[in-house]
N, CA and C atoms as an extended XYZ file, in Angstrom:
387
Properties=species:S:1:pos:R:3:atomname:S:1:resname:S:1:resid:I:1 pbc="F F F"
N      -171.654       81.243      -66.152 N   PHE     1
C      -171.555       80.646      -68.027 CA  PHE     1
C      -171.026       81.688      -68.387 C   PHE     1
N      -171.478       83.134      -68.532 N   LEU     2
C      -171.357       84.275      -68.970 CA  LEU     2
C      -169.899       84.980      -68.347 C   LEU     2
N      -169.486       84.785      -67.305 N   LEU     3
C      -168.432       84.702      -66.483 CA  LEU     3
C      -167.079       83.816      -67.032 C   LEU     3
N      -167.726       82.809      -67.711 N   SER     4
C      -166.461       82.080      -68.508 CA  SER     4
C      -165.972       82.464      -69.866 C   SER     4
N      -167.365       82.471      -69.877 N   HIS     5
C      -166.875       83.009      -71.628 CA  HIS     5
C      -166.206       84.490      -71.415 C   HIS     5
N      -166.233       85.355      -70.808 N   LEU     6
C      -165.352       86.137      -70.990 CA  LEU     6
C      -164.048       86.189      -70.146 C   LEU     6
N      -164.089       85.747      -69.416 N   ALA     7
C      -162.612       85.784      -69.681 CA  ALA     7
C      -161.395       84.243      -69.827 C   ALA     7
N      -162.590       83.288      -70.853 N   PHE     8
C      -161.412       82.828      -72.237 CA  PHE     8
C      -161.728       84.123      -73.580 C   PHE     8
N      -162.717       84.625      -73.520 N   ILE     9
C      -162.466       86.004      -74.663 CA  ILE     9
C      -160.614       86.419      -74.273 C   ILE     9
N      -160.577       86.785      -72.614 N   ASP    10
C      -159.605       87.851      -72.180 CA  ASP    10
C      -158.628       87.518      -72.403 C   ASP    10
N      -158.805       85.835      -72.146 N   LEU    11
C      -157.228       85.434      -72.242 CA  LEU    11
C      -156.601       85.022      -73.454 C   LEU    11
N      -157.465       85.373      -73.994 N   CYS    12
C      -157.323       84.663      -75.781 CA  CYS    12
C      -156.694       86.205      -77.026 C   CYS    12
N      -157.234       87.621      -75.826 N   TYR    13
C      -157.108       89.030      -76.306 CA  TYR    13
C      -155.724       88.535      -75.867 C   TYR    13
N      -155.449       88.910      -74.883 N   SER    14
C      -153.841       89.154      -74.018 CA  SER    14
C      -152.628       87.995      -74.914 C   SER    14
N      -153.027       86.823      -74.804 N   SER    15
C      -152.368       85.512      -76.059 CA  SER    15
C      -152.348       86.410      -77.788 C   SER    15
N      -153.213       87.770      -77.863 N   SER    16
C      -152.987       87.344      -79.237 CA  SER    16
C      -151.913       89.285      -79.820 C   SER    16
N      -152.393       89.606      -78.890 N   ILE    17
C      -151.121       90.863      -78.527 CA  ILE    17
C      -149.556       90.878      -77.488 C   ILE    17
N      -149.987       89.922      -76.755 N   GLY    18
C      -148.653       89.114      -75.564 CA  GLY    18
C      -147.245       88.637      -76.117 C   GLY    18
N      -147.466       88.134      -76.450 N   PRO    19
C      -145.961       87.296      -77.727 CA  PRO    19
C      -145.510       88.631      -78.886 C   PRO    19
N      -146.090       89.090      -79.556 N   LYS    20
C      -145.162       90.455      -80.240 CA  LYS    20
C      -144.901       91.292      -79.359 C   LYS    20
N      -145.386       92.018      -78.300 N   MET    21
C      -145.776       92.372      -77.403 CA  MET    21
C      -143.863       92.829      -77.155 C   MET    21
N      -144.016       91.298      -76.695 N   LEU    22
C      -142.875       91.174      -75.569 CA  LEU    22
C      -141.516       91.061      -77.004 C   LEU    22
N      -141.957       90.404      -77.741 N   GLN    23
C      -140.707       90.361      -78.567 CA  GLN    23
C      -139.725       91.949      -79.146 C   GLN    23
N      -140.948       92.361      -78.454 N   ASN    24
C      -140.673       93.795      -79.731 CA  ASN    24
C      -139.231       94.454      -78.432 C   ASN    24
N      -140.190       94.133      -77.451 N   LEU    25
C      -138.950       94.572      -75.606 CA  LEU    25
C      -137.782       94.031      -75.756 C   LEU    25
N      -138.030       92.988      -76.235 N   LEU    26
C      -136.568       91.888      -76.327 CA  LEU    26
C      -135.687       92.287      -77.223 C   LEU    26
N      -135.865       92.715      -79.024 N   VAL    27
C      -135.424       92.349      -79.632 CA  VAL    27
C      -134.837       94.176      -80.207 C   VAL    27
N      -134.418       93.799      -80.841 N   GLU    28
C      -133.586       95.315      -81.391 CA  GLU    28
C      -134.572       95.552      -82.409 C   GLU    28
N      -134.491       94.424      -83.516 N   GLU    29
C      -135.521       94.978      -84.956 CA  GLU    29
C      -137.107       94.595      -84.498 C   GLU    29
N      -137.527       95.486      -84.288 N   LYS    30
C      -139.034       95.712      -84.659 CA  LYS    30
C      -139.987       95.231      -85.463 C   LYS    30
N      -140.151       94.536      -85.931 N   THR    31
C      -140.336       94.580      -87.134 CA  THR    31
C      -141.921       93.160      -87.602 C   THR    31
N      -142.492       93.327      -88.620 N   ILE    32
C      -143.852       92.315      -88.382 CA  ILE    32
C      -144.080       92.012      -89.845 C   ILE    32
N      -144.844       90.943      -89.903 N   SER    33
C      -143.927       90.864      -91.962 CA  SER    33
C      -145.735       90.937      -91.915 C   SER    33
N      -146.005       90.929      -93.055 N   PHE    34
C      -147.594       91.492      -93.255 CA  PHE    34
C      -148.496       90.176      -92.982 C   PHE    34
N      -148.604       88.813      -93.012 N   SER    35
C      -149.052       88.632      -92.646 CA  SER    35
C      -149.099       88.148      -91.535 C   SER    35
N      -148.367       88.859      -90.561 N   GLY    36
C      -148.558       87.956      -89.476 CA  GLY    36
C      -149.057       90.152      -88.844 C   GLY    36
N      -148.986       90.516      -89.843 N   CYS    37
C      -149.643       92.181      -88.996 CA  CYS    37
C      -151.291       92.005      -89.113 C   CYS    37
N      -151.515       91.125      -90.369 N   PHE    38
C      -152.692       90.822      -90.880 CA  PHE    38
C      -153.688       89.669      -89.558 C   PHE    38
N      -152.742       88.338      -88.979 N   ALA    39
C      -153.563       87.647      -88.871 CA  ALA    39
C      -153.237       88.552      -87.120 C   ALA    39
N      -152.195       89.570      -86.389 N   GLN    40
C      -152.251       90.175      -85.344 CA  GLN    40
C      -153.511       91.105      -85.748 C   GLN    40
N      -153.977       91.651      -86.079 N   LEU    41
C      -154.929       92.612      -86.817 CA  LEU    41
C      -156.161       91.647      -86.734 C   LEU    41
N      -155.805       90.602      -87.051 N   TYR    42
C      -157.604       90.392      -87.052 CA  TYR    42
C      -158.144       88.878      -85.791 C   TYR    42
N      -157.078       88.765      -85.045 N   PHE    43
C      -157.278       88.238      -83.837 CA  PHE    43
C      -157.478       89.575      -82.831 C   PHE    43
N      -157.209       89.872      -82.675 N   SER    44
C      -157.318       91.097      -81.898 CA  SER    44
C      -158.228       91.926      -81.863 C   SER    44
N      -158.319       91.973      -83.183 N   SER    45
C      -159.899       92.993      -83.519 CA  SER    45
C      -161.070       92.191      -82.886 C   SER    45
N      -160.968       90.959      -83.433 N   ALA    46
C      -162.201       89.763      -83.802 CA  ALA    46
C      -162.290       90.231      -81.715 C   ALA    46
N      -161.333       89.375      -80.940 N   PHE    47
C      -161.622       89.179      -79.235 CA  PHE    47
C      -162.235       90.202      -78.611 C   PHE    47
N      -161.566       91.288      -79.345 N   ALA    48
C      -162.326       92.904      -78.353 CA  ALA    48
C      -163.359       93.459      -78.827 C   ALA    48
N      -163.990       92.968      -79.873 N   THR    49
C      -165.041       93.023      -80.077 CA  THR    49
C      -166.064       91.743      -79.596 C   THR    49
N      -165.759       90.637      -79.716 N   THR    50
C      -166.804       89.407      -79.344 CA  THR    50
C      -166.339       89.635      -77.626 C   THR    50
N      -165.872       90.527      -77.362 N   GLU    51
C      -166.126       91.185      -75.819 CA  GLU    51
C      -166.666       92.537      -75.376 C   GLU    51
N      -166.440       92.837      -76.744 N   CYS    52
C      -167.588       93.803      -76.294 CA  CYS    52
C      -168.622       93.733      -75.975 C   CYS    52
N      -169.008       92.716      -77.099 N   PHE    53
C      -170.727       92.187      -77.444 CA  PHE    53
C      -171.404       90.834      -76.476 C   PHE    53
N      -169.602       90.428      -75.587 N   LEU    54
C      -170.443       89.674      -74.140 CA  LEU    54
C      -170.490       90.323      -73.075 C   LEU    54
N      -170.181       91.920      -73.277 N   LEU    55
C      -169.772       92.811      -72.219 CA  LEU    55
C      -171.906       93.211      -72.073 C   LEU    55
N      -171.702       93.355      -73.522 N   ALA    56
C      -173.111       93.747      -73.460 CA  ALA    56
C      -174.775       93.201      -74.059 C   ALA    56
N      -174.193       91.456      -73.762 N   THR    57
C      -175.623       90.791      -73.265 CA  THR    57
C      -175.096       90.520      -71.950 C   THR    57
N      -174.156       90.317      -70.831 N   MET    58
C      -174.353       89.959      -69.433 CA  MET    58
C      -174.946       91.690      -69.237 C   MET    58
N      -174.973       92.945      -69.657 N   ALA    59
C      -175.721       93.183      -69.002 CA  ALA    59
C      -176.877       92.972      -69.837 C   ALA    59
N      -177.158       93.165      -70.317 N   TYR    60
C      -179.038       92.409      -70.802 CA  TYR    60
C      -178.811       90.986      -69.831 C   TYR    60
N      -178.705       90.455      -69.133 N   ASP    61
C      -178.869       89.368      -68.414 CA  ASP    61
C      -179.458       89.819      -66.573 C   ASP    61
N      -177.405       90.833      -66.289 N   ARG    62
C      -178.107       91.771      -65.345 CA  ARG    62
C      -179.363       92.332      -65.099 C   ARG    62
N      -179.943       93.147      -66.052 N   TYR    63
C      -180.900       93.644      -66.475 CA  TYR    63
C      -182.088       93.308      -66.758 C   TYR    63
N      -181.959       91.987      -66.742 N   MET    64
C      -183.473       91.155      -66.555 CA  MET    64
C      -183.645       90.927      -65.670 C   MET    64
N      -182.386       90.131      -64.842 N   ALA    65
C      -182.299       89.841      -63.614 CA  ALA    65
C      -182.952       90.900      -62.443 C   ALA    65
N      -182.447       92.073      -61.914 N   ILE    66
C      -183.558       93.303      -61.264 CA  ILE    66
C      -184.206       93.570      -62.444 C   ILE    66
N      -185.435       93.419      -63.295 N   CYS    67
C      -185.934       93.807      -63.352 CA  CYS    67
C      -187.430       93.501      -63.360 C   CYS    67
N      -187.042       92.363      -64.068 N   LYS    68
C      -188.222       91.323      -64.228 CA  LYS    68
C      -187.400       89.895      -64.181 C   LYS    68
N      -187.723       89.902      -62.314 N   PRO    69
C      -186.679       89.120      -61.261 CA  PRO    69
C      -188.032       87.283      -61.504 C   PRO    69
N      -189.039       87.754      -61.281 N   LEU    70
C      -189.934       86.767      -61.567 CA  LEU    70
C      -190.269       85.878      -62.209 C   LEU    70
N      -189.498       86.527      -63.929 N   ILE    71
C      -190.092       85.970      -65.251 CA  ILE    71
C      -188.562       85.241      -65.952 C   ILE    71
N      -187.684       85.837      -64.627 N   TYR    72
C      -186.376       85.937      -65.787 CA  TYR    72
C      -185.649       84.464      -65.890 C   TYR    72
N      -186.051       83.873      -64.914 N   SER    73
C      -186.316       82.120      -64.828 CA  SER    73
C      -186.938       81.625      -66.379 C   SER    73
N      -187.501       81.654      -66.646 N   ALA    74
C      -188.428       81.144      -67.534 CA  ALA    74
C      -188.023       82.104      -69.438 C   ALA    74
N      -187.281       83.508      -69.057 N   ILE    75
C      -186.726       83.697      -69.551 CA  ILE    75
C      -185.145       83.648      -70.381 C   ILE    75
N      -184.064       83.448      -69.099 N   MET    76
C      -183.031       83.660      -69.937 CA  MET    76
C      -182.510       81.945      -69.460 C   MET    76
N      -183.117       81.125      -70.141 N   THR    77
C      -182.809       79.564      -69.815 CA  THR    77
C      -181.124       79.139      -70.500 C   THR    77
N      -181.172       78.346      -69.949 N   ARG    78
C      -179.708       77.226      -70.834 CA  ARG    78
C      -179.518       78.718      -71.943 C   ARG    78
N      -180.632       77.105      -73.345 N   ARG    79
C      -180.534       77.608      -74.085 CA  ARG    79
C      -180.700       79.146      -74.581 C   ARG    79
N      -180.905       79.711      -74.018 N   VAL    80
C      -181.208       81.401      -74.178 CA  VAL    80
C      -180.057       82.256      -74.427 C   VAL    80
N      -179.130       81.570      -73.255 N   CYS    81
C      -177.865       81.831      -73.153 CA  CYS    81
C      -176.637       81.342      -73.836 C   CYS    81
N      -176.861       80.863      -74.075 N   LYS    82
C      -176.411       79.726      -75.215 CA  LYS    82
C      -176.336       80.203      -77.124 C   LYS    82
N      -177.264       80.221      -77.245 N   GLU    83
C      -177.946       81.055      -78.408 CA  GLU    83
C      -177.235       82.897      -78.099 C   GLU    83
N      -176.966       83.333      -76.911 N   LEU    84
C      -176.278       84.762      -77.121 CA  LEU    84
C      -175.029       84.657      -77.142 C   LEU    84
N      -173.867       83.700      -76.794 N   VAL    85
C      -173.434       83.452      -77.014 CA  VAL    85
C      -172.581       82.326      -78.346 C   VAL    85
N      -173.906       82.319      -78.948 N   VAL    86
C      -172.444       81.887      -79.917 CA  VAL    86
C      -172.722       82.919      -80.929 C   VAL    86
N      -173.945       83.994      -81.124 N   GLY    87
C      -174.027       84.887      -81.751 CA  GLY    87
C      -173.528       85.906      -81.856 C   GLY    87
N      -173.083       86.187      -80.228 N   VAL    88
C      -171.856       87.637      -79.948 CA  VAL    88
C      -170.571       86.942      -80.083 C   VAL    88
N      -170.189       85.200      -80.896 N   TYR    89
C      -168.866       85.081      -81.178 CA  TYR    89
C      -168.887       85.230      -83.043 C   TYR    89
N      -169.912       84.732      -83.423 N   THR    90
C      -170.101       84.762      -84.247 CA  THR    90
C      -170.077       86.124      -85.688 C   THR    90
N      -170.717       87.430      -84.768 N   TYR    91
C      -170.791       88.545      -85.247 CA  TYR    91
C      -169.337       89.105      -85.122 C   TYR    91
N      -169.430       89.097      -83.438 N   GLY    92
C      -167.315       89.133      -83.415 CA  GLY    92
C      -166.781       89.087      -83.777 C   GLY    92
N      -166.678       87.665      -84.570 N   PHE    93
C      -165.414       87.005      -86.038 CA  PHE    93
C      -166.162       87.615      -86.940 C   PHE    93
N      -167.117       87.741      -87.106 N   LEU    94
C      -167.233       88.652      -88.921 CA  LEU    94
C      -167.161       89.597      -88.884 C   LEU    94
N      -167.324       90.299      -87.964 N   ASN    95
C      -166.929       91.862      -87.884 CA  ASN    95
C      -165.779       92.670      -88.023 C   ASN    95
N      -164.801       91.331      -87.417 N   SER    96
C      -163.499       91.625      -87.140 CA  SER    96
C      -162.680       90.615      -89.356 C   SER    96
N      -163.222       90.490      -89.775 N   VAL    97
C      -163.414       89.507      -90.488 CA  VAL    97
C      -163.052       91.559      -91.763 C   VAL    97
N      -164.525       91.456      -92.166 N   MET    98
C      -165.049       93.148      -92.640 CA  MET    98
C      -163.603       94.024      -92.212 C   MET    98
N      -163.825       94.427      -90.810 N   GLN    99
C      -162.597       95.321      -90.608 CA  GLN    99
C      -161.080       95.262      -91.404 C   GLN    99
N      -160.741       93.979      -91.048 N   THR   100
C      -159.475       93.248      -91.489 CA  THR   100
C      -159.435       93.673      -92.789 C   THR   100
N      -160.337       93.033      -93.381 N   VAL   101
C      -160.472       92.367      -95.634 CA  VAL   101
C      -160.371       94.094      -96.009 C   VAL   101
N      -161.558       94.731      -95.068 N   LEU   102
C      -160.938       96.197      -95.967 CA  LEU   102
C      -159.597       96.931      -95.706 C   LEU   102
N      -159.362       96.585      -94.909 N   THR   103
C      -157.746       97.327      -93.840 CA  THR   103
C      -157.371       97.420      -94.915 C   THR   103
N      -156.836       96.034      -94.949 N   PHE   104
C      -155.583       95.720      -95.998 CA  PHE   104
C      -156.215       95.761      -97.396 C   PHE   104
N      -157.587       96.300      -97.492 N   GLN   105
C      -157.637       96.674      -99.569 CA  GLN   105
C      -156.683       98.291      -99.810 C   GLN   105
N      -156.961       98.655      -98.851 N   LEU   106
C      -155.846       99.792      -98.359 CA  LEU   106
C      -154.794      100.724      -99.693 C   LEU   106
N      -154.257      101.139     -100.196 N   SER   107
C      -153.122      101.152     -100.367 CA  SER   107
C      -152.110      102.001      -99.474 C   SER   107
N      -151.134      101.369      -99.697 N   PHE   108
C      -149.861      102.078      -98.296 CA  PHE   108
C      -148.837      102.014      -99.348 C   PHE   108
N      -148.483      103.140     -100.239 N   CYS   109
C      -147.599      103.351     -100.596 CA  CYS   109
C      -146.183      104.306     -100.081 C   CYS   109
N      -146.397      104.133      -98.140 N   ASP   110
C      -145.332      105.385      -98.669 CA  ASP   110
C      -144.414      104.655      -97.147 C   ASP   110
N      -143.226      104.616      -96.791 N   SER   111
C      -142.543      104.323      -95.665 CA  SER   111
C      -143.346      102.943      -94.876 C   SER   111
N      -142.717      101.718      -95.376 N   ASN   112
C      -143.058      100.744      -94.377 CA  ASN   112
C      -143.034      100.787      -92.726 C   ASN   112
N      -142.444      101.779      -92.387 N   ILE   113
C      -141.524      102.305      -91.070 CA  ILE   113
C      -142.169      102.703      -90.035 C   ILE   113
N      -142.275      102.521      -89.284 N   ILE   114
C      -143.308      103.908      -88.096 CA  ILE   114
C      -142.791      104.101      -86.782 C   ILE   114
N      -142.315      105.229      -86.491 N   HIS   115
C      -140.447      105.294      -86.031 CA  HIS   115
C      -141.499      106.239      -84.434 C   HIS   115
N      -142.836      105.626      -84.488 N   HIS   116
C      -143.850      106.183      -82.832 CA  HIS   116
C      -144.862      105.423      -82.871 C   HIS   116
N      -144.816      104.985      -81.814 N   PHE   117
C      -145.591      103.986      -81.277 CA  PHE   117
C      -147.516      104.296      -81.772 C   PHE   117
N      -147.757      105.482      -81.719 N   TYR   118
C      -148.919      105.414      -81.738 CA  TYR   118
C      -149.775      106.302      -83.182 C   TYR   118
N      -149.763      105.771      -84.081 N   CYS   119
C      -149.806      106.052      -85.772 CA  CYS   119
C      -150.727      107.289      -86.431 C   CYS   119
N      -151.774      107.211      -84.786 N   ALA   120
C      -152.382      108.614      -86.253 CA  ALA   120
C      -151.821      109.643      -85.438 C   ALA   120
N      -150.803      110.136      -84.592 N   ASP   121
C      -149.962      111.335      -84.414 CA  ASP   121
C      -149.064      111.136      -84.855 C   ASP   121
N      -148.129      112.656      -85.223 N   PRO   122
C      -146.592      112.511      -85.843 CA  PRO   122
C      -146.513      112.376      -84.157 C   PRO   122
N      -144.570      111.956      -84.482 N   PRO   123
C      -144.277      112.385      -83.441 CA  PRO   123
C      -143.757      114.282      -83.189 C   PRO   123
N      -143.301      114.337      -82.135 N   SER   124
C      -143.488      116.063      -81.583 CA  SER   124
C      -142.110      115.916      -82.481 C   SER   124
N      -141.631      117.654      -83.329 N   PRO   125
C      -140.522      117.820      -83.687 CA  PRO   125
C      -139.351      118.054      -82.903 C   PRO   125
N      -139.328      118.029      -81.769 N   CYS   126
C      -137.859      117.937      -80.594 CA  CYS   126
C      -138.828      116.757      -79.903 C   CYS   126
N      -136.924      116.129      -79.821 N   PRO   127
C      -137.249      114.595      -78.429 CA  PRO   127
C      -137.611      115.692      -77.027 C   PRO   127
N      -138.272      114.141      -75.958 N   LEU   128
C      -138.209      115.248      -74.666 CA  LEU   128
C      -136.877      114.795      -74.027 C   LEU   128
N      -136.470      116.006      -73.035 N   LEU   129
C      -134.715      115.348      -72.693 CA  LEU   129
C      -135.094      114.448      -70.916 C   LEU   129
């Protein structure tokens, strides 16, 4: 049950990043609209956060199976698993909404062109030959 949700989240995460990445590899002009950036940031953050929480839920499930095998089936019922998954999706998507909204409330007053892939570090002064 939990593995099927993990596979679904992985598929969605790849689908939220892959198309724009492929477009950037094939097209000379590598731009993204503000709304496209907003959507891509939201969905990639939502699926990444949801995946992390789902992995934590899966770890808890395995912990219960190993450490409390006699009462595992009584504790981890189908209903409990469904409630955990609903909580994981809810918290993942709400967390992503907060992060995305707070990110886009920042003021961006400089150039909107990034000359390197990773934004946190400036490009090296001399390119490697």
